C-alpha positions as CSV (number, residue, x, y, z in Angstrom):
1,M,46.7,13.9,83.8
2,R,46.4,12.6,80.8
3,S,49.4,14.1,78.9
4,P,48.5,16.0,75.1
5,V,50.2,13.1,73.6
6,T,47.7,10.8,74.7
7,G,44.7,12.9,73.5
8,I,46.7,13.0,70.1
9,V,46.7,9.1,69.9
10,G,43.2,8.9,70.8
11,L,41.8,12.0,68.2
12,L,43.9,10.0,66.0
13,G,42.5,6.8,66.6
14,L,38.9,8.2,66.8
15,L,39.7,9.4,63.5
16,L,40.9,5.8,62.4
17,V,38.4,4.2,63.4
18,L,35.7,6.9,61.7
19,I,37.6,6.8,58.3
20,V,37.1,3.0,58.6
21,A,33.6,3.1,59.2
22,Y,33.3,5.3,56.5
23,M,34.9,3.1,53.8
24,S,33.6,0.2,55.2
25,L,29.9,1.4,54.1
26,F,27.8,1.9,51.6
27,T,24.1,2.4,50.6
28,V,22.2,1.1,47.5
29,Q,19.4,3.1,46.4
30,Q,16.5,2.0,45.0
31,T,17.0,2.8,41.2
32,E,20.7,0.5,42.0
33,Q,22.1,-2.3,41.8
34,T,25.8,-2.0,43.3
35,I,29.1,-5.0,42.2
36,V,31.7,-5.3,45.1
37,L,35.0,-5.1,43.6
38,Q,38.6,-6.8,45.7
39,F,41.3,-5.3,44.0
40,G,39.5,-4.8,40.8
41,K,38.3,-7.9,40.9
42,P,34.1,-8.8,41.5
43,V,33.5,-9.8,45.0
44,D,30.0,-9.7,45.4
45,V,26.7,-8.1,43.9
46,V,23.8,-6.4,46.0
47,T,20.4,-5.8,44.4
48,D,18.8,-4.8,48.1
49,P,18.8,-1.1,48.3
50,G,19.8,0.2,52.0
51,L,23.1,0.4,54.5
52,H,25.8,-2.5,53.7
53,F,29.2,-3.5,54.9
54,K,31.9,-4.1,53.2
55,A,36.0,-4.1,53.5
56,P,37.9,-0.8,53.5
57,W,39.7,-2.6,50.4
58,N,37.0,-3.2,48.8
59,S,35.3,-0.5,46.0
60,V,31.9,-0.3,44.6
61,I,30.1,0.6,41.2
62,N,26.5,1.7,40.9
63,I,24.9,0.0,37.8
64,D,21.1,1.5,37.1
65,K,18.0,-1.4,37.1
66,R,16.0,1.1,35.6
67,I,14.8,0.3,32.1
68,L,16.7,2.6,30.2
69,D,16.6,4.0,26.5
70,L,18.0,2.9,23.4
71,E,17.7,5.7,20.9
72,N,18.8,4.4,17.4
73,P,19.7,6.6,14.5
74,S,18.1,6.4,11.3
75,Q,19.2,3.3,9.2
76,E,18.7,2.4,5.5
77,V,17.1,-1.0,5.1
78,I,16.6,-2.7,1.9
79,A,13.4,-5.1,1.5
80,S,12.7,-7.8,0.0
81,D,11.2,-6.2,-3.0
82,Q,14.7,-4.2,-3.4
83,K,12.9,-1.2,-2.0
84,R,15.1,0.7,0.1
85,L,13.5,1.8,3.2
86,V,15.0,4.6,6.3
87,V,13.9,2.9,9.6
88,D,13.6,5.0,12.6
89,A,13.1,2.6,16.0
90,F,14.2,2.7,19.5
91,A,14.7,0.3,22.2
92,R,13.9,-0.2,25.6
93,Y,16.3,-2.3,27.9
94,R,17.3,-2.9,31.5
95,I,20.2,-5.0,33.4
96,K,18.8,-8.1,34.7
97,D,22.4,-9.6,35.3
98,A,25.2,-6.7,36.9
99,L,27.8,-9.2,37.1
100,R,28.1,-10.0,33.7
101,F,26.7,-6.8,32.1
102,Y,30.1,-5.7,34.0
103,Q,32.2,-8.3,33.0
104,S,31.0,-7.9,29.4
105,V,30.9,-4.7,28.6
106,G,31.6,-2.1,31.7
107,S,29.1,0.6,30.8
108,I,25.9,2.1,30.0
109,Q,27.9,3.7,27.0
110,A,29.7,0.8,25.9
111,A,26.3,-1.5,26.2
112,N,24.4,1.6,24.3
113,L,27.3,1.4,21.2
114,Q,27.0,-2.9,21.6
115,L,22.9,-2.6,21.5
116,T,23.0,0.2,18.4
117,S,24.8,-2.6,16.5
118,L,23.0,-5.7,17.0
119,L,19.7,-3.5,16.7
120,N,20.4,-2.3,13.4
121,A,21.5,-6.3,12.6
122,A,18.2,-7.0,13.6
123,L,16.3,-4.8,11.6
124,R,18.2,-5.6,8.2
125,R,17.3,-9.0,9.2
126,V,13.6,-9.1,10.2
127,L,12.9,-6.5,7.4
128,G,14.7,-7.8,4.6
129,E,13.1,-10.8,4.6
130,V,9.5,-8.8,3.7
131,N,7.9,-6.5,1.7
132,F,7.8,-2.8,1.7
133,I,3.6,-2.8,2.0
134,T,4.4,-5.3,4.9
135,V,6.5,-3.4,6.8
136,V,4.7,0.1,6.4
137,R,1.1,-1.1,6.5
138,D,0.1,-4.9,7.2
139,E,2.6,-6.5,9.8
140,R,4.4,-3.8,11.4
141,E,3.8,-4.8,15.2
142,K,4.3,-8.6,14.4
143,L,7.8,-7.5,12.9
144,M,8.9,-5.6,15.7
145,G,7.9,-8.3,18.1
146,R,10.1,-10.6,15.9
147,I,13.4,-8.4,16.2
148,R,12.6,-7.5,20.0
149,E,13.3,-11.3,20.3
150,Q,16.5,-11.2,18.1
151,L,17.9,-8.7,20.1
152,D,16.7,-10.1,23.5
153,H,18.3,-13.0,22.4
154,E,21.6,-11.6,21.5
155,A,21.3,-9.2,24.3
156,D,21.1,-11.6,26.5
157,G,25.3,-12.6,26.7
158,Y,25.6,-8.9,28.4
159,G,23.2,-9.5,31.2
160,I,20.8,-7.6,29.3
161,E,17.1,-7.8,28.8
162,V,15.5,-5.7,26.0
163,V,11.7,-5.0,27.2
164,D,10.4,-3.2,23.6
165,V,11.5,-2.5,20.1
166,R,9.7,0.1,18.7
167,I,9.7,1.4,14.6
168,R,8.8,4.8,14.6
169,R,9.0,5.3,11.0
170,A,9.7,3.3,7.6
171,D,9.1,5.2,5.0
172,L,10.7,5.3,1.3
173,P,13.5,7.6,0.9
174,E,13.3,11.5,0.4
175,Q,13.9,11.2,-3.3
176,N,12.1,8.1,-4.0
177,S,8.8,9.7,-1.3
178,Q,8.4,12.7,-4.1
179,A,8.7,10.4,-6.7
180,V,6.2,7.9,-5.5
181,Y,3.9,10.9,-4.3
182,Q,3.9,12.6,-7.9
183,R,2.9,9.3,-9.4
184,M,-0.1,8.9,-6.5
185,Q,-1.1,12.9,-7.1
186,T,-1.1,12.1,-11.1
187,E,-3.2,8.9,-10.4
188,R,-5.7,10.8,-8.3
189,Q,-6.0,13.8,-10.9
190,R,-6.4,11.1,-13.6
191,E,-9.2,9.2,-11.2
192,A,-11.1,13.0,-11.0
193,A,-11.0,13.7,-14.3
194,E,-12.8,10.3,-15.4
195,F,-15.2,10.7,-12.4
196,R,-15.9,14.1,-13.5
197,A,-16.0,13.1,-17.3
198,Q,-18.6,10.3,-16.3
199,G,-20.8,13.0,-13.7
200,G,-20.7,15.2,-16.9
201,Q,-22.2,12.3,-19.0
202,K,-24.4,11.3,-16.5
203,A,-25.8,14.7,-16.2
204,Q,-26.3,15.2,-20.2
205,E,-28.3,12.2,-19.8
206,I,-30.4,12.8,-17.0
207,R,-30.8,16.9,-19.1
208,S,-31.9,15.3,-22.3
209,K,-34.3,13.2,-20.4
210,A,-35.6,15.5,-19.0
211,D,-36.0,17.9,-22.3
212,R,-37.4,15.2,-23.5
213,E,-40.2,14.8,-20.7
214,A,-40.7,18.5,-20.3
215,T,-41.3,17.9,-24.6
216,V,-44.3,15.1,-24.1
217,I,-45.5,17.0,-20.9
218,I,-46.2,20.3,-22.8
219,A,-47.2,18.8,-26.0
220,E,-49.9,16.6,-24.2
221,A,-51.1,20.0,-22.2
222,N,-50.7,21.8,-25.5
223,S,-53.4,18.9,-26.7
224,T,-55.0,18.7,-24.3
225,A,-55.8,22.5,-24.2
226,E,-56.7,22.2,-27.8
227,Q,-58.9,19.8,-27.2
228,T,-60.8,21.5,-24.0
229,R,-60.4,24.9,-26.3
230,G,-62.6,23.1,-29.3
231,V,-65.1,22.3,-26.5
232,G,-65.5,25.1,-25.4
233,D,-65.4,27.1,-28.8
234,A,-68.3,24.5,-30.0
235,E,-70.1,24.6,-26.6
236,R,-69.7,29.0,-27.0
237,N,-71.4,28.6,-30.8
238,R,-74.1,26.4,-29.8
239,L,-75.1,28.7,-27.4
240,F,-75.1,31.9,-29.9
241,A,-76.8,29.4,-32.4
242,E,-79.7,28.8,-29.4
243,S,-79.4,32.2,-28.3
244,Y,-79.6,33.1,-32.2
245,G,-83.1,30.9,-32.5
246,K,-84.8,32.1,-29.5
247,D,-83.4,36.4,-30.4
248,A,-82.2,37.0,-33.1
249,D,-82.5,41.0,-32.1
250,F,-81.2,40.3,-29.1
251,F,-77.9,38.3,-30.6
252,A,-77.2,41.3,-33.1
253,F,-77.1,43.2,-30.6
254,Y,-74.8,41.1,-28.5
255,R,-72.1,40.8,-31.7
256,S,-72.5,44.6,-32.3
257,M,-71.1,45.3,-28.8
258,T,-68.5,42.7,-29.0
259,A,-67.5,44.4,-32.1
260,Y,-67.6,47.9,-31.0
261,E,-65.3,46.4,-28.0
262,N,-62.9,44.9,-29.9
263,G,-62.4,47.8,-32.9
264,L,-62.4,50.8,-30.2
265,R,-59.8,49.1,-27.9
266,S,-56.6,50.8,-29.6
267,N,-55.8,54.3,-29.5
268,D,-56.3,55.2,-32.4
269,T,-60.0,55.2,-32.9
270,R,-60.8,56.0,-36.9
271,F,-63.0,54.7,-39.0
272,L,-63.3,54.7,-42.3
273,L,-67.1,54.3,-42.3
274,R,-70.3,55.9,-43.5
275,P,-72.3,57.3,-40.9
276,D,-75.3,55.3,-42.1
277,S,-73.6,51.8,-42.4
278,D,-74.7,48.9,-40.9
279,F,-71.9,49.2,-38.4
280,F,-73.3,52.3,-36.6
281,R,-76.6,51.7,-36.6
282,Y,-77.0,51.3,-33.0
283,F,-75.4,54.5,-32.5
284,S,-78.8,55.8,-34.5
285,N,-81.1,53.4,-33.0
286,P,-80.8,52.0,-29.7
287,S,-83.3,49.5,-31.3
288,G,-80.4,49.1,-34.0
289,K,-82.9,49.1,-37.4
290,T,-82.5,51.5,-39.7
291,A,-84.7,54.4,-41.4
292,T,-84.8,52.2,-44.3
293,Q,-86.2,48.9,-43.0
294,T,-90.0,48.6,-42.3
295,P,-91.6,46.5,-39.3
296,A,-92.4,43.5,-40.5
297,K,-96.4,42.7,-41.2
298,P,-97.8,40.5,-38.7
């Protein structure tokens, strides 16, 4: 029979084997790279994901191999034209050499502090060589490329590769911006007043020209109307004269009827005339002849 001591020893041995096996195995994730340390000194770097072995007394440190973010606080930079700029930038980087990274900075937090200092220095160097307009409008993309190159060159000693550097905002400080905005507003108001004055002058010129042309057109129309009216009056007089020559009695009758029409048009039809006056001759005699008239001798 097996003694209880043998069972306990066997169980302890199995437990020891499991502990040694557990301490000898480690897993590398796809997003990580691992440094194997022996008594605090790196002895191996494992970049392949999966299950790996090590000595039980060795330890491991996992380092992220994904692209990491570096958020840089806003910094004041003086451009070449001595204008102060508030620059808000950020960077993207990855750890390309885990061993060098561990030996130089040791952790991502320490790397962020170091890269922030290097990024600020690169911003001041590059942006300090150009003027305000170049930073804000003309060559921002080119300047970000230069900053990335300088930062990547300096970060290479830490086992870091800088993937990208971007400037979110590059603007004047708040007090300067307000002064610039007020100056721009004043300039726009001056231009608007100038445009309004020019528009008013142009409108006045157009109105004057239109009034002058209207006056000329009306004068020409009146002249043409008077000429036409004169021609009509002459033609009317000619017809009257011709009619008078043909039939004097009918012409006299027509003139009397016209006089009656014009004289009796008003509401007041009172006339201070003698009843036997020549004006009323057609009232007493349809032929228009008065009693004193004698017929013409044949």
